[in-house]
C-alpha positions as CSV (number, residue, x, y, z in Angstrom):
1,X,21.9,-9.2,4.5
2,X,19.7,-8.1,1.8
3,X,16.5,-10.5,0.9
4,X,15.4,-10.5,-2.9
5,X,11.7,-10.2,-2.5
6,X,10.9,-9.6,-6.4
7,X,11.7,-9.0,-10.1
8,X,10.4,-5.6,-10.9
9,X,9.4,-5.1,-14.9
10,X,8.9,-1.3,-15.8
11,X,5.9,-1.4,-18.4
12,X,4.0,1.0,-20.5
13,X,1.0,-0.9,-19.0
14,X,1.7,-3.3,-15.7
15,X,-1.8,-4.6,-15.3
16,X,-1.6,-5.9,-18.8
17,X,1.6,-7.4,-18.4
18,X,0.8,-8.9,-14.4
19,X,-2.0,-10.8,-16.3
20,X,0.3,-12.0,-18.8
21,X,3.0,-13.6,-16.1
22,X,-0.3,-14.6,-14.2
23,X,-2.0,-16.9,-16.7
24,X,1.3,-18.2,-17.8
25,X,2.6,-18.6,-14.4
26,X,-1.1,-20.2,-13.1
27,X,-1.4,-17.0,-9.8
28,X,-3.7,-14.7,-9.2
29,X,-2.8,-10.6,-9.8
30,X,-2.3,-9.2,-6.3
31,X,-1.1,-5.5,-4.9
32,X,2.1,-5.4,-3.5
33,X,3.8,-1.8,-2.5
34,X,1.1,-0.1,-4.7
35,X,1.6,-2.1,-7.5
36,X,-0.2,-5.2,-9.9
37,X,2.2,-8.3,-8.6
38,X,2.5,-11.9,-8.5
39,X,3.4,-13.7,-5.2
40,X,6.2,-15.0,-4.0
41,X,5.2,-19.1,-4.3
42,X,7.8,-20.9,-1.4
43,X,9.5,-22.9,-3.8
44,X,10.8,-19.8,-5.9
45,X,11.4,-17.0,-3.0
46,X,10.5,-13.9,-4.9
47,X,7.7,-12.6,-6.6
48,X,7.1,-10.3,-9.7
49,X,6.1,-6.9,-9.4
50,X,5.0,-5.0,-12.2
51,X,5.3,-0.8,-12.3
52,X,4.5,2.2,-14.7
53,X,7.0,2.8,-16.9
54,X,9.6,1.6,-19.8
55,X,9.8,3.4,-23.5
56,X,11.0,2.5,-26.6
57,X,12.8,-1.6,-26.7
58,X,16.4,-0.4,-27.2
59,X,18.0,-4.0,-27.4
60,X,17.9,-7.1,-25.9
61,X,17.1,-7.0,-21.6
62,X,20.1,-7.7,-19.7
63,X,18.6,-10.2,-18.0
64,X,15.7,-12.7,-19.0
65,X,13.5,-15.3,-17.4
66,X,13.8,-18.9,-18.0
67,X,11.0,-21.4,-17.4
68,X,11.8,-25.3,-17.1
69,X,8.7,-27.8,-17.4
70,X,9.0,-31.5,-16.6
71,X,7.9,-32.8,-19.6
72,X,7.4,-31.8,-23.2
73,X,3.7,-32.0,-23.1
74,X,4.0,-29.4,-19.9
75,X,6.8,-27.2,-22.1
76,X,4.5,-27.2,-25.4
77,X,1.1,-26.4,-22.6
78,X,3.2,-23.5,-21.7
79,X,3.7,-22.2,-25.1
80,X,0.5,-22.3,-25.8
81,X,-0.6,-20.1,-23.1
82,X,1.7,-17.6,-23.3
83,X,0.7,-17.6,-27.7
84,X,-2.2,-17.2,-25.8
85,X,-2.3,-14.5,-23.6
86,X,-0.3,-11.9,-26.1
87,X,3.5,-13.4,-26.4
88,X,4.8,-13.8,-29.7
89,X,7.8,-16.1,-31.4
90,X,11.3,-14.4,-30.7
91,X,14.1,-15.1,-33.5
92,X,17.6,-14.9,-31.5
93,X,19.3,-16.4,-33.6
94,X,18.6,-20.1,-32.0
95,X,18.5,-21.9,-35.2
96,X,15.5,-24.3,-36.2
97,X,16.9,-27.2,-34.5
98,X,16.8,-25.6,-30.7
99,X,14.4,-27.8,-28.3
100,X,14.0,-24.6,-26.0
101,X,11.4,-21.5,-27.2
102,X,12.1,-18.2,-26.8
103,X,9.1,-15.8,-26.5
104,X,8.7,-12.4,-25.9
105,X,6.0,-11.4,-23.5
106,X,3.1,-8.5,-24.6
107,X,6.0,-5.5,-24.1
108,X,8.8,-7.7,-25.9
109,X,10.4,-8.6,-22.9
110,X,12.5,-12.2,-24.1
111,X,11.7,-15.6,-22.1
112,X,12.6,-18.7,-22.8
113,X,10.4,-22.2,-22.3
114,X,13.5,-24.3,-21.6
115,X,13.3,-28.2,-22.7
116,X,12.6,-31.1,-20.2
117,X,15.9,-32.3,-18.9
118,X,19.0,-31.4,-18.6
119,X,21.4,-31.4,-15.1
120,X,21.8,-27.4,-15.0
121,X,18.6,-26.7,-13.5
122,X,17.8,-30.1,-11.6
123,X,16.1,-29.3,-8.6
124,X,14.7,-26.0,-9.7
125,X,11.4,-24.6,-10.2
126,X,9.3,-24.2,-12.9
127,X,10.5,-20.8,-12.7
128,X,13.7,-22.0,-12.8
129,X,16.3,-18.8,-13.6
130,X,17.3,-15.1,-14.3
131,X,19.2,-15.6,-17.1
132,X,21.6,-12.2,-16.8
133,X,24.4,-10.8,-19.6
134,X,27.4,-9.9,-17.2
135,X,31.2,-11.1,-16.5
136,X,32.6,-12.8,-13.5
137,X,32.4,-9.7,-10.9
138,X,28.8,-9.1,-11.4
139,X,28.3,-13.3,-9.9
140,X,30.6,-12.7,-7.2
141,X,28.7,-9.4,-6.5
142,X,25.6,-11.0,-6.2
143,X,27.0,-14.2,-4.5
144,X,28.3,-11.5,-1.4
145,X,25.4,-9.0,-1.9
146,X,22.8,-12.2,-1.2
147,X,24.6,-14.3,0.4
148,X,23.5,-17.2,-1.7
149,X,26.2,-20.3,-2.9
150,X,27.9,-19.9,-5.9
151,X,27.1,-23.2,-7.9
152,X,29.0,-22.3,-11.1
153,X,31.9,-20.7,-11.9
154,X,33.6,-21.6,-15.4
155,X,35.4,-19.7,-18.0
156,X,33.7,-16.5,-17.1
157,X,30.4,-17.9,-16.5
158,X,28.8,-17.9,-13.1
159,X,25.8,-18.9,-11.6
160,X,24.1,-18.4,-8.0
161,X,21.5,-19.8,-5.9
162,X,20.0,-19.7,-2.5
163,X,21.3,-21.6,-0.1
164,X,17.4,-23.3,0.3
165,X,17.3,-24.0,-3.4
166,X,15.0,-22.5,-5.9
167,X,15.8,-20.3,-9.0
168,X,19.2,-19.4,-10.4
169,X,20.7,-16.2,-11.4
170,X,23.2,-16.7,-14.0
171,X,25.8,-14.4,-16.4
172,X,27.4,-15.4,-19.1
173,X,30.3,-14.0,-19.1
174,X,32.0,-12.0,-22.1
175,X,30.8,-10.7,-24.9
176,X,28.5,-8.5,-22.8
177,X,26.2,-6.2,-24.9
178,X,26.7,-2.7,-24.8
179,X,24.0,-1.3,-21.7
180,X,21.9,1.8,-23.8
181,X,19.5,3.1,-21.3
182,X,17.5,1.9,-18.3
183,X,17.0,-1.5,-17.4
184,X,13.3,-2.8,-18.1
185,X,13.9,-5.2,-15.4
186,X,15.4,-4.8,-12.2
187,X,15.8,-6.7,-8.9
188,X,14.1,-5.4,-5.5
189,X,16.3,-6.0,-2.2
190,X,14.9,-5.7,1.0
191,X,17.5,-5.7,4.7
192,X,17.4,-8.7,6.6
193,X,15.9,-7.8,9.9
194,X,17.4,-5.7,12.3
195,X,19.5,-4.2,9.2
196,X,18.3,-0.8,8.0
197,X,18.1,0.4,4.4
198,X,21.2,2.9,4.8
199,X,23.1,0.1,6.5
200,X,22.2,-1.6,3.5
201,X,23.4,0.5,1.0
202,X,26.9,1.5,2.6
203,X,27.4,-2.6,2.6
204,X,26.7,-2.7,-0.9
205,X,28.8,-0.2,-2.3
206,X,31.2,-1.7,-0.1
207,X,30.7,-4.7,-2.4
208,X,30.9,-2.5,-5.8
209,X,27.5,-0.7,-5.9
210,X,26.7,2.4,-6.7
211,X,23.8,4.7,-6.1
212,X,22.3,5.8,-9.4
213,X,18.9,6.5,-10.4
214,X,17.2,3.2,-11.0
215,X,13.6,4.9,-11.0
216,X,12.5,3.2,-7.1
217,X,9.6,5.2,-6.2
218,X,9.8,3.3,-2.3
219,X,13.4,3.2,-1.9
220,X,17.2,3.6,-2.9
221,X,18.6,3.2,-6.8
222,X,21.5,1.0,-7.3
223,X,23.7,-0.5,-9.9
224,X,26.0,-3.5,-9.5
225,X,29.5,-3.5,-11.1
226,X,28.0,-4.2,-14.4
227,X,25.6,-0.9,-14.3
228,X,22.4,-2.9,-13.5
229,X,19.9,-1.0,-11.8
230,X,18.7,-2.4,-8.8
231,X,16.5,-1.1,-5.9
232,X,16.9,-1.6,-2.1
233,X,13.8,-0.8,-0.3
234,X,12.2,-1.2,3.5
């Protein structure tokens, strides 16, 4: 199997973006595989990594982080920290009565600071989910790629979660926005011992992935059945 080790952001200024996310999540910036990074908290299981890249933004990202506070006070505090660190409010049609707050980070990447309460993300950490744009086939692929549990499968919407808990990765089903360029956010996977990169690339290909140029400086670039790039690294 593969382990999910990082959500990687391509950025014109990785140091600045790493500082923003570190401040928002209360983590120090370190260096991992030569790039500014935030270590993987035990309750999350994967870190954040920031590499040089990303040109003009061609549309909404295919995937965005959701942060879930435990109280209205924590939600307001997180929004304030984000705005003070370079975020801005973003209108994606959520309406004036929405209880969640939609923001753009300093690079324009979407993120949501959700309202407290609700059952779907109950038990998830503050970094509660990655919301993706994709059909059920994409969710099934990631279930099998990571050996995670399929925790939602209804009306074309899917979600997976590690057997140990942590954030959920979700896909919203139809309609799926057209993909016009390489994604700014991608997942980094590493083979679980004793598997090799070559063996995992072969296994993931059999599950429906394809080899692509994903900008992986230290691994093999692939795309899931929805065309979303990811990297298999050693």
